[in-house]
C-alpha positions as CSV (number, residue, x, y, z in Angstrom):
1,X,19.0,-7.3,-126.8
2,X,15.5,-8.3,-127.9
3,X,15.7,-11.2,-125.7
4,X,16.5,-8.9,-122.7
5,X,13.2,-6.7,-123.8
6,X,11.3,-9.9,-124.1
7,X,12.3,-11.0,-120.7
8,X,11.4,-7.8,-119.0
9,X,8.1,-7.6,-120.8
10,X,7.2,-11.1,-119.9
11,X,8.2,-10.4,-116.3
12,X,5.8,-7.7,-116.3
13,X,3.0,-9.8,-117.7
14,X,3.8,-12.6,-115.3
15,X,3.4,-10.0,-112.3
16,X,0.4,-8.8,-114.0
17,X,-1.5,-11.9,-114.3
18,X,-0.7,-12.8,-110.7
19,X,-1.8,-9.2,-109.7
20,X,-4.9,-9.9,-111.4
21,X,-5.9,-12.4,-108.7
22,X,-5.3,-9.5,-106.1
23,X,-3.1,-11.7,-104.0
24,X,-1.2,-9.8,-101.3
25,X,2.2,-8.9,-102.1
26,X,4.6,-10.9,-100.0
27,X,6.6,-7.7,-98.8
28,X,4.7,-4.6,-98.6
29,X,5.9,-1.3,-100.3
30,X,7.2,1.3,-97.7
31,X,4.4,4.0,-97.8
32,X,1.7,1.9,-99.2
33,X,-1.7,2.9,-98.3
34,X,-3.1,-0.6,-98.9
35,X,-2.4,-4.1,-100.6
36,X,-3.8,-2.6,-104.0
37,X,-1.5,0.5,-103.6
38,X,1.3,-1.7,-103.4
39,X,0.2,-3.8,-106.3
40,X,-0.4,-0.8,-108.5
41,X,3.0,0.5,-107.6
42,X,4.8,-2.8,-108.5
43,X,2.9,-2.8,-111.8
44,X,4.1,0.8,-112.5
45,X,7.6,0.0,-111.7
46,X,7.8,-3.4,-113.9
47,X,6.2,-1.5,-116.8
48,X,8.6,1.4,-116.3
49,X,11.6,-1.2,-116.5
50,X,10.2,-2.6,-119.8
51,X,9.8,1.1,-121.2
52,X,13.4,1.9,-120.0
53,X,14.6,-1.6,-121.6
54,X,13.0,-0.7,-124.9
55,X,14.6,2.7,-124.8
56,X,18.1,1.2,-124.0
57,X,18.1,-1.0,-126.7
58,X,17.2,1.7,-129.4
59,X,20.1,3.5,-127.9
60,X,22.3,0.5,-128.4
61,X,21.6,0.4,-132.0
62,X,18.3,-1.7,-132.2
63,X,15.9,-1.2,-134.9
64,X,12.3,-1.4,-134.9
65,X,9.5,-1.1,-137.1
66,X,7.2,1.8,-137.4
67,X,4.3,-0.2,-136.1
68,X,6.5,-1.4,-133.2
69,X,7.4,2.5,-132.4
70,X,3.7,3.4,-132.7
71,X,2.8,0.6,-130.0
72,X,5.8,1.6,-127.8
73,X,4.5,5.3,-128.0
74,X,1.0,3.9,-126.8
75,X,2.6,2.1,-124.2
76,X,4.2,5.3,-122.9
77,X,0.8,7.2,-123.0
78,X,-0.8,4.3,-121.1
79,X,1.8,4.4,-118.5
80,X,1.5,8.0,-118.1
81,X,-2.2,7.7,-117.6
82,X,-1.9,4.7,-115.2
83,X,0.8,6.4,-113.2
84,X,-1.3,9.8,-113.1
85,X,-4.3,7.7,-111.7
86,X,-2.0,6.0,-109.1
87,X,-0.4,9.4,-108.0
88,X,-3.9,10.5,-107.2
89,X,-5.0,7.2,-105.6
90,X,-1.9,6.8,-103.4
91,X,-2.3,10.6,-102.2
92,X,-5.7,9.3,-101.0
93,X,-7.4,12.0,-103.2
94,X,-9.7,9.2,-104.7
95,X,-10.8,5.9,-104.0
96,X,-11.2,5.1,-107.6
97,X,-9.7,1.9,-107.9
98,X,-11.6,0.7,-110.8
99,X,-10.1,3.5,-113.1
100,X,-6.6,2.6,-112.0
101,X,-7.3,-1.0,-112.4
102,X,-8.6,-0.3,-115.6
103,X,-5.5,1.8,-116.9
104,X,-3.0,-0.9,-115.5
105,X,-4.9,-3.8,-117.3
106,X,-4.7,-1.7,-120.6
107,X,-0.9,-1.0,-120.0
108,X,-0.3,-4.5,-119.3
109,X,-2.2,-5.4,-122.4
110,X,-0.3,-3.2,-124.8
111,X,3.0,-4.4,-123.3
112,X,1.8,-7.9,-124.0
113,X,1.3,-6.9,-127.7
114,X,4.5,-5.5,-128.3
115,X,6.2,-8.4,-126.5
116,X,4.4,-10.7,-128.8
117,X,5.8,-8.8,-131.9
118,X,9.5,-8.9,-130.5
119,X,9.2,-12.5,-129.6
120,X,8.2,-13.2,-133.0
121,X,11.6,-12.1,-134.5
């Protein structure tokens, strides 16, 4: 199960590093307001998949250290912040792309940290 989590997390990280180059997505997200909006949405969906994978592995009996649980809770908080910023950005209420980029970067960085921890076992 930890291999599955590691795979999902690494997939998020791979997308995150490609997204940092701000290359256009090959397929537009229905309803996206611009390319960055689509990138942010995909990043959030990949992060959500990693979070769901971690939760599922816990439900399946996997045990994690107290430190890993703290890190996971930080990832959930990061996700909530990034998602809230994206919701506002997507609605067109703000053009604060810098804040959303910073939130996604923090989220991807924290996911990378827990991936390193889980990959080390």
